[in-house]
N, C-alpha and C positions, 0 to 999 in steps of 0.2 A: 262823380267818380273822384276820388283822393289821388294824389301824385302816389305812385307805388314806390315804397322805399327801397332801397337798394341793399339786399341780402341774400345769402344763398338760399333759395327755395328747394325745399326738400319734396320733390314730385314723386307721383306713383312710380314713374319709370325709374327715378333715382332710388327708390326704396327697394326695387325689384333687383336692381343690379348691384346693390351693397347691401347683402343681406347680413353681415356680419358688423355693421357700423354700431357701435356703442349708444345706448338712448338712455335717458334719464327717468326710466319709468318708477325707480323707487322714489325719487325726489316729488314724482307727480303723485304719488300715494297708491301706486299699484303694488299687489304683492308679484313675486316672481312667478307664480303658477298664472295668475291672471294674464301677465305679460306673455307668457308662452301660448295661452289660450288664444289671444289676439292674434299672434302670429299664425296660429293654427287657422283660425277663421278666415284670414286674408290669404294665406297660402304665401306669405312673405313678411318682413318685416313692416309695421307700419310707418308711415311717414309721420313726420313730427306735428301735423295737423291732425292725423287720425289716432296719434298718440295722446294728443290733449284732449280730443274729442271722448274717447274711451276712458280716461283716467277720471275726467269729472262727472261722465254718466255712469260708470260702474263704482263710483264712491259709494260710501255707506249712506250719506246724505240723500244720492239722487236713485239709488239702485233698489234701496231695501234688501240688499242682499243676505242680510243677517236676521231679518224679520219676517221676510215673506211667507216661509214656512209656518209661521205662528199666526200672522195677520189673517191668514185664509179662513181661520174660525168665523172672522166677522160675517165671510159670506156664507159659510158651510152651515151656521147656526141660524140663518135668518129664515123667520117663518114666513107663511103666504100674508097673513096679518100686517107683517112688519114691512111687507112690500108694498102695500096697498096705496099709501102715499108717497112713494118715494119715485120720483121722475128720473133723477140720475143718481147714480150709486157711486162707489169708490172705483177709482180708475182715472177720472177726469179731473180738471183742475179743481172743483169743489163738487160735493154732491147738492142734490136739488130736491126740495121735497114740496108737494102740492099744498097749498093753504086753501083751496076751494074758491068758487067765482071767478075762475080763470087766472087768478095768483098762484105765483111760485116764490120760493124763499132759497137762497143758497147761503151756507156759512161752512166756514173752515177756520180750524186753529193750526198754527205754525209756530215753529220757533225760531228765533234768531238769538241763540244763547252765547256762542263763542264769539262772534263779532261785537256782542254788546259789552263784553269784558274787555276786549282789546281797546274798543271805541266806544264806550257806551252811548253817545249821543247819537252817531251815524249808524250804530248797530241796531239799535231801538228803532230809530226813524225807518231805516229800510226794511225792518220787520213789519211795520205798519204799512210802507208803500206795497211791499211784497205780496201780503196777504189780500189788500183791496185789490190789485191787479188780477189775482185769482178770482175774485169775485166778479169784475166787468170783464172778465174773458168769457164767463159763463152767458153774458147779457145782460146782467143785473147792474141795476144801480145801487151803490154801497148806502147803507142807512145808518149802521152803527158799527162802532168798534169796541172791543173789550181788551183788557191786558192781564196777564198774569206775572207777576215778579217774584222771583225768589233769590234773594241774596244774602251774604254771609251776615256775621253778627252785628247787631244795630250799633254796637259802639266801636266797631273795628274801623281804623281809618281808612281803609280802601273801601268800605261799604259805602260812604258819603261820596266818593268820587264815581261809583257806579251809580248810585240811586239819583243824584242829581243828572249825570248825564243821561241815564235812560229816560227818565220822566221829561225831561227836557226834550229830548228827542222824539217820544212817542207824543207829546202836547203839540210841538211845533207841526209835527208832520200831518197828524191828525186835525188839528184845528185850521191849519191852513186848507188842508182839502175841503174844510167843511162837512165832515163826517162825525156826528156825535160821539164821544166815548162814554159809554152809558155803566160801565162797572168793570169788576175783575177782581184781582187778588193782590196783597201784598204780605210775604212771608220774609221772615229772617232766621237763619240757622245756620250755625256754622260749617255745615255740611256743604252748603253753597258757596263758601269763602272764596276758592279760587277758581269756582266755575258757576256763577250767577246764572239764572234762568229768565228769559225774556219770551214769553209765550204772547203771541196777538192773536185775535179772532176778529174775523169781519162779517158782517151779515148784510146781505142785499137782497133786493126783491125785484121781479120782473113777471111780466104777463107770460102763459104758457108758450105762446106763438116766438116769444122772443128767446128762448133758450137757445144756446148755440154750443158744439162741442169743437173740440180740437183735433182738425183732421186736414189733410191736404188731399181733398178730391178736385177731381176735374182736370183731365189731362190738356194742359196747354193754359191752364189758370196760373197768374201772375203770384209771384214771393214777395210780398212788402214788409220791409222793415221800418217802423216809425218810432217817433219819441224822442230821447235823449240822446246824443252821441254816445258811440262807444269808448269807453276810455280804460285807462291801465287800472282802474280802482275795480277791486275785487276779483282779481284773476286768481282762479283756483279757489275761491272762496269755499266752495261746496266741498270739495275735496281735502283742501289743507286744514280749515279751520273748523269746519262740521264733522269730519271724518276722523279726528286724531285728537288723542289726549294732549291737555296742556302738560309741559315738562320743563323744570327750571334751566334744562340743558338746551332747549329748542328756541329760538327767538322766533316771532311771528311779525312781519313786517305789515305795518298799518295800512298800507295801500291794498292789502288782502281783503280789508273791511271796504264794502262799497259805500258810495258817496250819494246821497240822496237829495233830491229836488221837489218837494211838494207843489212848487207852481206849475213846474211841467206835468208833473202827475194829473193836476187838475186840469190841464187842457187835454191831456191824453184820454181821461175819464170821459170828457165830453165829446172828443171826437170819435172815440170808440163807440160811445152809446147812439152818435148819429148815424155812424156807418151801419149799426146794427139796425137802427129804425128805418133805413132808407133799403134794408136787404141787399146791401152791397158786397157782403163778406162770406166766402164759402166757409172758412176755418179760421180759428185765431189762437194765439197761443202767447202767453205773456212770457218775457224774458226773466226768470229769476235766477235760482240756482242753476248753473251750467251755462247760460246766456243762450248765444246761438247755436253752440253745440245741442243743447235741449230742445230748442225751438224747431231746428230742421229736421232733427231726427225723430222726435216724437209726432210732429205733423206728418212727416212723410211715413213713419210707421203707421200711422193710425188711419191713411188715406188709402190713395192707390199704391202709395209704396215706392216711389219715383219722385227724385226732385234732383233740379240742376240749379247750382248757385255760383255766382260769380263774385267772390269775397272782397275784391277791391272796391266793390261799389259801395261797402259798407262806409257811412260817413264817421270817421273817428275823431276823438277829441284830442288824443294825444299823438304826436309825431312818433313815427319809425315802429309801431306795433307790429311785431311779427304776426303770420296768420294764425300761429296756435294762441297767441294773446288774445286776437280779437274772438276766436273760438272759444276762449274760456272766460273773456271778461263777463263778470257779473254787473255790470253797469246797471243803474235803476232806470225806470221809467222807460222802458223799451216794451214794444209789443210786435209780434210778426204774425201777417194776416195772409190769407189766401184769395186772392180777388179775381173773378171772370174777366176776361179782358174788356169786354163791351163796359165794364165800371169804372174802368181807369179813370177817365176823366172825373166823372163825379167823385171818386175817392180823393183824388188830387185837390179838387175844389174844397171839400171838406176839411181835409189837413190843412191846408193853406189859409180856410176861415179861421181855424183854432189857432193858426202860427205853431204848426207841429211838424217838424222836419221829418223827412221819409228819403227812402232808397228803393228802387226796384232792384231786386236781387238775383231772381231769375224765374223758375217755372216749374210747374209740375210735370212730372214725366211719368210713361208706362213701363218704365226699364227696370223698377224694383230695386234702384240702387240710389243711393244719394251721392251725388257726385259734386264737390265744392271745387272750383278753379281760383287761381290766384294770377290774373292778369293773363287768363288763356290757358294756362298750364295747370293740369289736375293734381290735386294736392291730397284729396279724399276721393275714394271711390270704396263705399261700403254698403251693405245691407243694413238700412236703417234700424231693422229690428234687432239686430246684433248690438247695437250701440243704446238704443232705448229701451228695449223690453226683455231681449234674451241674454241679459248680462250673468254674472254667478249666482248662484242662490246656496247660501251655505246653512247646512242642517247643524249648527254649533253644538257641541256636548254641552250639558248644563247639568248642575247639581245642587243639591240644598246646601246652603253655607253650614261650615261647621260651627260659626257661632249662633246659630238659629236657635237651636235647643236651650242653651245657656241664656241668650236673650230672652225668650219667651217665659223661661223659669222665671226670670227677675221681675217679679210683679211689683206695682206700686205699694201694695198694702204691705209686702214682705220688707221692702226697701225702707218705707217712709212711715215713721209711726207716730210723730209728733203733729198731728192733724187738729185743725180748728175745731172747737167745740161750744165755745161761749160765743154769745152774740157780737162782742166787740171782735173776737177772732176772725168770726165769718165776715163781719162786716171789712175788715182790714184785709182778707182773701180777696174779697169781690173788688176793693178799690185796687189792690195790686194787680189783679186780671186784667181789669179795664184799662190800666196804664202798660198793660205789658206790650213787649214788642209786636205781637201778633195780633191781640186783640184791641189795641187802642185804635182809636179815629184814624181814618186815612185821609181826611181832608186836605192835609198837606199835599197830598198827591192829587186827588179828585178835584181840588179847586183849581187845578192847572188845565183841566181838560173842560172843552166848552161841550156841555152835553145836552145842549138845548137848540143848538143849529140845525138848521132845516125845519124846525117848528113842531116835530111829530113825536118827539121824546115825552112821553107821559109817566115815566117814572125811571129812576135811575141811581146810583150808589148814594147813600150806603142803603137803600132797599135790597132785599134779598135777590131781585133780579131786575135787569133793565128791561123796560117795556117801549116800545116804539109803534105808532100807528101807521100802518101800510095804506090802508084806503080810507080817505077821508069822508067818502059817501056813507061808508057801513060802520066805519069805526074799527074795521078787521085790523087786528096788528098780531106783533109776535114779540116774545120773550127770550131773552138770551142771558146766561151765566156761566161760569167757569168756576171750578171747585177741586180740590184735592188736597187730602190731609197726608202728606208724605210719611208721617211718622206711624201712621197706621199701616200704611203701605211697607215701610220697612220692617214691623213686627211682622207681619202677615200679608204677604204680596197679594194673593188670593183673594181673600175677604177685605183687605184694605183698600184693592182697587175697586171692589163692588160698593165699598162705603163711600169712595170718592163719586162715584155714578149715581148713588143713593142720594147724597148730599145734593149735587146740582140737580137732579130728577127733583127731588123735595123742595129746592128753591123756586124752580120753576111753578110748581103745584100751590107753594104758598101764595105766589103772585097772582094766581087766579087762572093761570094759562094750562093747556094740555099739552104736555110734552111729545113731542113728535119726531126728534132726530138728534142724533149724538154727532159729536166731532171730538176725537182725542189729539191730544199731543203728548206722545210718549218718551219721557226724558230719563235716561239711564246711564250707567257707566259703560265700561269697555265691553263689548260682546265676545270678544277673546277671553274674557274671564268666566269659567262656567257657572262660578255663585252668582254672579250679574246676570248672566243668562237664564239662571233659573227664576230669578225676581222676574225677569222680563216675560218669560214665558207663563209663568203664574199669573202674571197680571193680566195677559192677552186672554188667558184661560177663563179667569173670573169677569172680565169684562163681558166677553161674548156670553158666557153664560146669565150675567146679570142683565143684559141688553135683551137676551131671548126671554128671560122671565118677565122683564118690565116690559117688552113688546114695543122696543124703540130700537130703530137700526142706527148702526153707525154708517154714517155716509160718506166719511172722508175724514182725515187728519194727517198727522205727521209724526215720524219717529225719529229723536235724537239720541244716538249714541255718543259713547266716548265722552261723556260729561264726567271728567275727572282730571285732578292735578296731582302729580308725581304718585300716580297709581292708587290715590285716594278717591273713591267712587262720591259721588251725590247721592242723597237717599233716592231711592226709585219713586219717580213722580209722575204718574199718568194725570196730566191735567185733563179734566172731562168737561167740553163745552156742551150744554145741552140747549135746544132751542124749542119754544113752545109757541102754541098759537091760540090768540083769542077772537072769539067772535066780535067782542065788543070790548075795547081796551077802557072804555070809561068803567068797567067793571072791575078792572084791576083792584088788588088788594094790597095797601102799602104797609110797610113793617112797623110801625108806631102809632099808637092811639093819639087822639089829639083832643082840645080842650071841648070841642062840641060834642066827644063822646063822654063827658062827665056822666058818671054813675053807670055806665055800661059795663055788663060783667066781663070779668078775665076767666078764660079756661085755660086750663092745661089738657092736651090732647096726648094719649100714651101712657105707658109705665116708665118708671125708671127702676133701673138696678145698679147693682155696684160695678161701674166700668169705667175706672179711672186710668187704664192703662193706656198710654200714647195721650193722655189728655193734656189740654193746656195748663191745669192745675198742676199734673204731674211735671212738665216741662217748666214751670215757674220753681219747681224744686228741683230740678236739674236730674230728672230722672226719666229714663226709657228703656223700657222693658215689659214683659207680659204679652199679653193678647190686646187686639183692639176690640172695641165694643161689637155684639153679635149682629150680624146681618140678617134681617128679615124682609126680604123682597114683595113678599105678600103683603106684610102689614104697610110696607112703603107705598104699595099701588093703592090700600085701600084707605090710607091717609091722605095720599094725593087725591082721589077720587071725593074724599070728604069735602077737603079744603075747596077743590075746583067747585063743585055743586054749591057749597054754601057762600063762595064769593059769587058766583052767577046768579044765585038767588036771592042775593041781599041779605043774607043770614049773618055775616061777619063784616066788621069794619076795618079790622087791621089783623094782620097774622104776620108770624115770624117763626122760623124754624130753629129748632134748638140743636147746636151742634157745639163747635168749640167753646169752652168755657162754661157749659152747662146752662142750667135754669137761671142762674145768677146774672149771668152775663145777658142773655136774652133778655129778661125782666128791664135790666138796666139799659139796655140798646133801645127797647120799645119806649122807654119813658124819654130816653135822651132824642129821641127823634123828633120830638116836638117841644121838647121840656115841659112833659106835663107829668104830674105824679100818680101814684096808685097806691092802694092798701092791699097788700098780700097776705094769706093766712096759708100755710102749708103743712101745719101739723097732721090734718086728717089724711093728707096725700102720703105723707111720710108714713103715716101708720097702716094705709091701705097697701103700698108697695113694699112694707118691712124695712124699711131704711131709715138710717139717722139723717139729721138736717144738713150735716156737710155733704153726705152723698148724694142726697136730692138736689142740693144747689150746683154742684160741681161735677158730677157724673155726666158723660156724654153718652148716654144709650140715645139709639136711634129712633127712626121713626114716631118724633114727637114734634108738637109745634104748640105756640101759645096763641090764642084767638081771642079778640074781643068781640063780644056778641051784645047787640042792643037788647034792652029788657024786653022788648016787644018780639024778639025772635028767640028767648031763649028755650021756649016748649019746643019749638019746631027745631032746633038745632040738636037740642036733648034726644028727642024722637029719632031725627035722622041718625045720630051716633048710636042710640041703642038698637034701631034697626040692623045696623051693620055689625052690630057687637062689639064696637071700638070703645075703648075705654076713654072717658073724659072727667074732669073734675073741676068745678068752680071754685077758683082759687082767690079771687079777689073782684076789685072794682077798681075803674077809672076815677082819680079824684083830682080835678084840675085845681081844687084849692090848696092842697097839700103840698103842692110844689118839691115833693120828695118820694121816694120810693121807701115804703114803710113794710118791712116783714115784720109781721105782728109777732110779739114776745121774743124777737131776735135781734134786730138792728132797724135803723133808718140811716137814708143816704139822701141828703138834699141834691137836687138836679143839678147845683152849682157845682158840689163837691165830685159827684160822679162825672161832669165836663171836664173840671179841672184834671183830674185824673186820666181821663179819656183821650183830651184833645193836645194836652203838653208834650206828649213822648216824641212825635216826630218832630214838632218844633224846637225842642231842647236838643236834639240830635242833629238836626239838618238845618235848622235856621229858619 
């Protein structure tokens, strides 16, 4: 127990006797109607501690009050087939999916956007720490992390500050934890200049019997807080940063951003997993957003409904913290557990072994109330459900933006007419795309991550998906990826969101894995703007419909709203994480051909249409308008099945999906993967699809991939595609001697030319 600071304590009795005392509800992010609702629930004014708890737990970030009415579609549109492998769905710290043979996998995507703008290093680092704790709280060992970064223009001075800090924070925290970084995204666009996005995804595995849920059951069980000390960093982070727009007139204090310590988290992981393996824990909750307020109210609400806490038992890092600050602090590397009394000695022994500090705060009761005392005086007396689960729910008005019709009418073909047509012009366009901000090599970032730690990574960036072995005896494994083209979503939120889902699904299938689950991170502007709310509602509708058609369930995720600065929204950005399952990771398919595959056939799967609106080539020409490529999810499923079966049966040696940059960039990336050339002929395909060479090279039509087929497998591969009525065309061969990508009768690019264009961009801008 720490020494009790001397300040006036606002007790429940005092609150009842001073009903008209002024309270800073607006400063804590509450609306007037919400404050009045709290008074109605309690039958009096809240104490300072209660006000602190309600303010963070009713924040947009914690309560999903503006998104709940739409998110319900993920549950309403789940079919029985989608439920087959779902062991834990939405509502817990992370979803859990059955892998078979007694193995389960859990994964989740979350945002740490606003903190990463204010303090890029700590904001991004604690984003990794928080999502990893979500994974371990389910009973799983973290085996991989991915990150999706979206920043302002590549040449803007502030972009360098944010990127350097965020990448350093992510790599420092992940590398220190010893969790491999296996992939992600890096996108630059002026839309994110004042509000960058840092989305992190973590994957963990466990045996079925090790799955744990967050609840406080068992009257008399002890409540334990363990890990780092509680400090003044991160106070109000959930309500102040993640539930409010940036504005030049407002100053955000840096202490609002949490400070992370990966060394403490590493000990926390090992201690927590040992507590689980010895069956010493009844329930557990990580302390992320809203800190002790969240952990106590959610554990109590999910369990027997009662808990009694003595707050002065919390070990604090900073002197003089008020009860409200302790309740709101989002200091990192902390967990709360519910422990049966007979296990106390064993728990303490394990925590001491791992040198993890701890404090016994109280116990589970049958009162149905969450009661928190400060030095014996009650400062919180609430029904925990009113804090954690029964907060406000808003069905906010939404309407199609006034600009949408004009935006969609402004097609690329109507706005840009001077398009490349000669071989030299097509060659120059390909090099420009390879060196563009969004398509250039991300080695500058990925080289800072340890992708091989733990020894089970079998594939990582720049391949289409990261792959990690789960079972060393059978080689069972998982694949993970994150994707979103926000330009598509801006043009058409419903179909654009489905395109994000389709690309992530396709990347998993291209690697050879079976897609089994989705986790999303939904990044949008202010929900109080009806036009922004329309974008959000349409995206959810599109994703829910898309998941139903692909028969892959959403098992969890995150909503991040108020991503705007001075009233200007970011592009609507639903980042989609998809998890895939491998029976045998040795059957995985890499995304580039090798010298050993010299003479193997190169096939284009799918057909190409004139679909350049929202494309990276259009972006290169500073154009955004029209409609994104058409979505055909039935064709995506068919393509995915073909890729998975071909990979499993040894019919293909390499595969790469076609997405941003079109066929030209896909072929160049496949050649660059191992520095090996190829001879390509495209005239027959262009004639088949009724398009010119420019369109064939740079269109971003969906449900397409390029695969490398050994000569011995060509008949079998073609027969399989013909039987499924899926169009394929032989477009070339791997040429290990050429050291160049030769597009016959058009142009030739040496591997060195492509590498120079592709790998120099980030180095030039960021050193």
